[in-house]
Every structure is written in structure tokens, then in C-alpha cells.
C-alpha positions in Angstrom: -34.6 -86.1 4.7 -34.8 -87.7 1.2 -32.8 -86.1 -1.6 -33.6 -86.7 -5.2 -30.8 -88.2 -7.2 -30.2 -89.4 -10.8 -31.9 -92.8 -11.6 -29.4 -95.6 -11.5 -30.2 -96.7 -15.1 -29.4 -93.2 -16.4 -26.2 -93.2 -14.3 -25.2 -96.5 -15.7 -25.7 -95.2 -19.2 -23.9 -91.9 -18.7 -21.8 -91.7 -15.6 -20.8 -95.1 -14.1 -18.8 -96.0 -17.2 -16.1 -93.5 -16.2 -13.3 -95.1 -14.2 -13.4 -92.2 -11.6 -17.0 -93.3 -10.8 -16.3 -97.0 -10.4 -16.5 -96.5 -6.6 -20.3 -96.3 -6.9 -20.5 -99.7 -8.6 -18.0 -101.1 -6.2 -20.1 -99.9 -3.2 -23.3 -101.6 -4.5 -21.6 -104.8 -5.5 -19.8 -105.0 -2.2 -23.1 -104.8 -0.3 -24.8 -107.3 -2.6 -22.1 -109.9 -2.7 -21.0 -109.5 1.0 -17.3 -108.9 0.1 -15.1 -106.0 -1.0 -15.3 -105.6 -4.8 -12.8 -103.7 -6.9 -13.7 -103.0 -10.5 -10.7 -103.1 -12.8 -12.5 -101.9 -15.9 -15.4 -102.3 -18.2 -15.3 -105.0 -20.9 -16.3 -104.4 -24.5 -19.6 -106.1 -25.4 -22.5 -105.4 -27.7 -24.8 -104.5 -24.8 -22.1 -102.3 -23.2 -21.9 -99.8 -26.0 -23.4 -96.3 -25.4 -26.2 -95.5 -27.9 -27.2 -92.1 -29.1 -30.9 -92.9 -28.7 -31.9 -91.7 -25.2 -35.2 -93.7 -25.2 -34.2 -97.1 -24.0 -35.6 -99.9 -21.8 -32.5 -101.7 -20.9 -29.0 -100.8 -19.7 -26.0 -103.2 -19.5 -22.7 -102.9 -17.8 -20.0 -105.5 -18.3 -17.1 -105.3 -15.8 -14.2 -107.2 -14.5 -13.2 -107.3 -10.9 -9.8 -107.7 -9.2 -10.3 -111.5 -9.1 -10.6 -111.7 -12.8 -14.3 -112.5 -12.5 -16.8 -111.0 -15.0 -19.8 -109.1 -13.7 -22.8 -108.3 -15.8 -25.2 -105.7 -14.5 -28.5 -105.4 -16.4 -31.2 -102.9 -15.7 -34.6 -103.6 -17.3 -37.5 -101.1 -17.2 -40.2 -102.8 -19.3 -41.8 -106.2 -18.9 -40.3 -109.1 -20.8 -41.9 -112.5 -20.1 -38.7 -114.3 -21.2 -36.3 -112.1 -19.3 -35.0 -115.1 -17.3 -33.8 -116.7 -20.5 -32.1 -113.4 -21.4 -30.1 -113.6 -18.2 -29.0 -117.1 -19.3 -28.1 -115.9 -22.7 -26.0 -113.0 -21.3 -24.0 -115.3 -19.1 -23.5 -117.9 -21.8 -22.3 -115.2 -24.2 -19.9 -113.7 -21.7 -18.4 -117.1 -21.1 -17.9 -118.0 -24.8 -16.8 -114.5 -25.9 -13.9 -114.3 -23.4 -12.5 -117.8 -23.6 -9.4 -117.6 -25.7 -9.1 -119.9 -28.7 -7.4 -123.3 -27.7 -7.6 -122.4 -24.0 -8.5 -125.1 -21.6 -11.9 -125.1 -20.0 -10.4 -124.3 -16.7 -9.6 -120.8 -18.1 -13.3 -119.9 -18.2 -14.0 -116.8 -16.2 -16.5 -116.9 -13.4 -19.6 -114.8 -14.3 -21.8 -113.0 -11.9 -25.0 -111.7 -13.4 -26.9 -108.9 -11.5 -30.3 -107.9 -12.8 -32.3 -105.0 -11.5 -35.8 -105.1 -12.9 -38.7 -102.6 -12.6 -41.6 -104.9 -13.4 -43.2 -108.1 -12.0 -40.9 -111.0 -12.9 -42.1 -114.4 -11.8 -44.0 -115.4 -8.7 -42.6 -114.9 -5.2 -42.7 -112.4 -2.4 -38.9 -111.7 -2.0 -37.3 -108.8 -3.6 -33.8 -110.3 -4.0 -33.2 -113.8 -5.4 -29.9 -115.7 -5.8 -29.4 -118.5 -8.3 -26.5 -120.9 -8.1 -25.6 -124.2 -9.8 -25.2 -127.1 -7.4 -25.0 -130.8 -8.0 -26.9 -132.7 -5.4 -26.8 -136.5 -5.0 -30.0 -138.1 -6.2 -29.8 -140.7 -3.3 -27.5 -139.2 -0.7 -28.9 -135.6 -1.1 -25.3 -134.3 -0.6 -23.5 -131.7 -2.7 -20.8 -132.8 -5.2 -17.4 -131.6 -3.9 -14.2 -130.6 -5.8 -11.1 -132.7 -5.4 -7.9 -131.0 -4.1 -6.5 -131.1 -7.7 -9.7 -129.5 -9.1 -9.6 -126.7 -6.4 -6.0 -126.0 -7.4 -6.8 -125.8 -11.1 -10.0 -123.9 -10.9 -9.0 -121.6 -8.0 -12.4 -122.2 -6.3 -13.2 -124.2 -3.1 -16.6 -125.5 -4.3 -18.4 -126.5 -7.4 -21.1 -123.7 -7.5 -18.4 -121.0 -7.2 -17.0 -122.0 -10.6 -20.4 -121.6 -12.3 -22.3 -118.4 -13.1 -24.3 -116.9 -10.2 -27.4 -114.8 -10.7 -28.7 -112.0 -8.5 -32.2 -110.8 -9.3 -33.4 -107.6 -7.7 -37.2 -107.0 -8.1 -37.7 -103.4 -7.1 -41.5 -103.7 -7.4 -41.5 -106.1 -4.4 -39.5 -103.8 -2.2 -41.7 -102.3 0.5 -39.4 -99.3 1.2 -38.6 -100.7 4.7 -34.8 -100.5 5.1 -33.4 -103.2 7.3 -29.7 -103.3 6.2 -27.2 -101.6 3.9 -28.3 -103.6 0.9 -31.8 -102.4 1.4 -30.4 -98.8 1.3 -29.2 -99.5 -2.3 -32.5 -101.1 -3.3 -34.4 -98.1 -1.8 -32.2 -95.9 -4.0 -32.9 -98.1 -7.1 -36.6 -97.9 -6.6 -37.0 -94.2 -5.5 -33.9 -92.4 -6.8 -33.6 -91.0 -3.2 -30.8 -91.2 -0.6 -31.9 -90.7 3.0 -29.6 -88.8 5.4 -29.1 -91.9 7.5 -27.9 -94.2 4.7 -24.4 -95.5 5.4 -23.9 -98.3 2.8 -20.7 -98.6 0.9 -20.8 -96.2 -2.1 -23.7 -94.1 -0.7 -21.4 -91.1 0.0 -20.3 -91.2 -3.6 -23.9 -91.4 -4.8 -24.7 -88.3 -2.7 -21.8 -86.5 -4.3 -21.9 -87.7 -7.9 -25.5 -88.6 -8.7 -27.3 -85.5 -7.3 -29.5 -84.1 -10.0 -28.6 -80.6 -9.2 -24.9 -81.4 -9.9 -25.7 -82.1 -13.6 -24.7 -79.5 -16.2 -27.6 -77.7 -17.7 -27.5 -79.6 -21.0 -27.2 -83.0 -19.2 -30.1 -82.1 -16.9 -32.3 -81.4 -20.0 -31.4 -84.8 -21.4 -32.1 -86.4 -18.1 -35.5 -84.7 -17.9 -36.3 -85.9 -21.4 -35.3 -89.4 -20.4 -37.7 -89.3 -17.4 -40.4 -88.0 -19.8 -39.8 -90.9 -22.1 -40.1 -93.4 -19.2 -43.5 -91.8 -18.3 -44.6 -92.2 -21.9 -43.5 -95.8 -22.1 -45.2 -96.6 -18.7 -48.4 -95.0 -20.0 -48.2 -96.9 -23.3 -47.5 -100.2 -21.4 -50.5 -99.6 -19.1 -52.7 -98.7 -22.2 -51.7 -102.0 -23.8 -52.5 -103.9 -20.6 -55.9 -102.3 -20.3 -56.7 -102.9 -24.0 -55.7 -106.6 -23.6 -57.9 -107.0 -20.5 -60.8 -105.4 -22.3 -60.3 -107.7 -25.3 -60.2 -110.7 -23.1 -63.3 -109.6 -21.3 -65.1 -109.0 -24.6 -64.1 -112.5 -25.8 -65.3 -114.0 -22.6 -68.7 -112.2 -22.9 -69.0 -113.4 -26.6 -68.4 -117.0 -25.6 -71.0 -116.7 -22.8 -73.5 -115.2 -25.2 -72.9 -118.0 -27.7 -73.3 -120.6 -25.0 -76.6 -118.9 -23.8 -77.8 -118.8 -27.4 -77.0 -122.5 -27.9 -78.9 -123.3 -24.8 -81.8 -121.2 -25.9 -81.9 -122.8 -29.3 -81.7 -126.3 -27.8 -84.5 -125.5 -25.3 -86.7 -124.0 -28.0 -86.2 -127.1 -30.2 -87.2 -129.4 -27.4 -90.3 -127.4 -26.6 -91.3 -127.1 -30.2 -91.1 -130.8 -30.9 -93.1 -131.6 -27.8 -95.7 -129.0 -28.8 -96.0 -130.4 -32.3 -96.6 -133.8 -30.9 -99.4 -132.4 -28.8 -101.0 -130.6 -31.8 -100.2 -127.0 -30.9 -100.6 -124.4 -33.6 -97.7 -122.5 -35.0 -98.9 -119.3 -33.4 -99.2 -121.0 -30.0 -95.6 -122.4 -30.3 -94.3 -118.9 -31.3 -96.0 -117.4 -28.3 -94.6 -119.9 -25.9 -91.0 -119.9 -27.2 -90.5 -116.4 -28.5 -89.0 -117.7 -31.7 -89.3 -116.2 -35.1 -91.4 -117.9 -37.8 -88.2 -118.8 -39.7 -86.7 -120.5 -36.7 -89.9 -122.5 -36.2 -90.0 -123.5 -39.8 -86.4 -124.7 -39.7 -87.1 -126.9 -36.7 -90.2 -128.4 -38.4 -88.2 -129.0 -41.6 -85.4 -130.8 -39.7 -87.9 -132.9 -37.9 -89.6 -134.0 -41.1 -86.2 -134.9 -42.7 -85.6 -137.4 -40.0 
């Protein structure tokens, strides 16, 4: 039986920032990355600050795990065509902000960027995409490897593990069919529901800590207001989409009308010139073409000018 729980973006804004609730984040990240993840704490960043305004489209969490790696979790509700570049900006900013002055480049922290989006982003049928940086030989088609000395300095066995990694979860592409424990989390992201049979890491904590009914009355009112805002924004976005589609359709119709009018004018001109050569009267030409007297006079005047 499905039970309604707090949306993950609200939880990330209000609940998951508390150290006693890191186990929820740890459970999700462990299932996503395929390894046990321990969150040591949240890092200070501009996007990680809590805002008073409850009406928001994006939530950011910036954490550090027990390996010293930096993990960015971004949750985006409304459509942004350049969101992929935002992901790049976020990782670049995390790298530069947390490299101490005069530190060697080997001190750069590994960054893992996790984006959970609630809109159509890019083309593709999968609902989870992974992006890594690999150097492949142009001629040999083999990956560039680290030397023993580089592995020792960087603390990583391969090149791509030193560079940022991107995990993109497209909730709109998830078909609600749960095949593994990661799917349990994505089902929760999409539906804010936890099924009785879910056993993924962190799910027991979600059941306990993110149940809507466990919210204090004042927080429940704020949460309900947040949901109302999301509905308003969704309606506004849909209205803009419909208006844009109507404007495009009207523009297309206008172009078609103009093309038809040009064709009509061209056809009438040809008929008129032929009729004049054959000695037809103006009345006869007007009856044949359906033109106005002014249009006929303009064609005759242009013909004489030549």
C-alpha cells in the first residue's frame, strides 16, 4: 500500500540539512553510486543557503562524504533549456571555491553532481544518465591510463575518477515500474510515495521522517502552501506553453495566407495581361478574376510603364 510522504525537494529544503537526517541522503546516494556513502556534513555555498521565500523552483544541497569528495544535489522543478550548462557551472564553481590558495592541482576535490529534474531535459528514453570524462585514443580507441605515480598523488585508479561525474535523473521518463532499489528511490522522487515492499537503503528512514502526518501543524501548513505554489507554477508554465503554441500557429497561418495572396495576385496579373492582349473589356476581366477595379487599374498602369 502506498503512503504519502513529503516531496524530496521540500525535505531537502527543510529537513535533510539537519545532521540527524543525513541517513536519508546517504541511503539514496548509496543506491545511486553503488557504494556505501557517508555524509560528513554540508558545505557552505550560495545555492545551499535556506531562503525565506517558500516559492522556489530549485533546491541545492552541497555535501562532503567520508572520502573528502564533494557531492552536489540539485532538484529542479521548472523547465530550463540551458540546465545542462548549469550543471557544468555548478561543478566548476565547486572546484574553484574549495581549492585553497597556492594549493597544487592534485588537491582538487572530486565532485559528483546529482540532478533530479521534473521536466523534459534533452532527447532520450532512459530516466538515469551518467556522464564521465574519459580520454580515448583517436587512433587506438583505448582509454588514457594513469601512471603509478599519478595514482599515488591523485588517490584514484583511473583518469575519469579524478574528474567530475554527473548523474541526471529524469523523473518524467520513469514509468513507475520498479525493478531495483534505485528505482524505489526514483519512484519516491516522482510520486512522493513509499510502497510497503520498498527495501532500499534509507527507505525506512524516509517512512519514519518524511511522513506528511509527522509534520507539526505549522510546518504542514507551509508544506501545503508549497504544494499549492507548485500547482500554480505548473498551470502558469502550461499556459505559457499553450500561448506560445497558439502564437506559432497564428504566425504559420499568416504566412500561409500571405503566400496564397501572393499566388492569387500573380495569377490575376497573368490572366489580366492575357485578357488585355485579346481585347477583353475591363468588366469581363473583373468578372473572370474577381479583382477590384483598383487592382485592375494598377496592373494596367504597370504594364504601360514597361
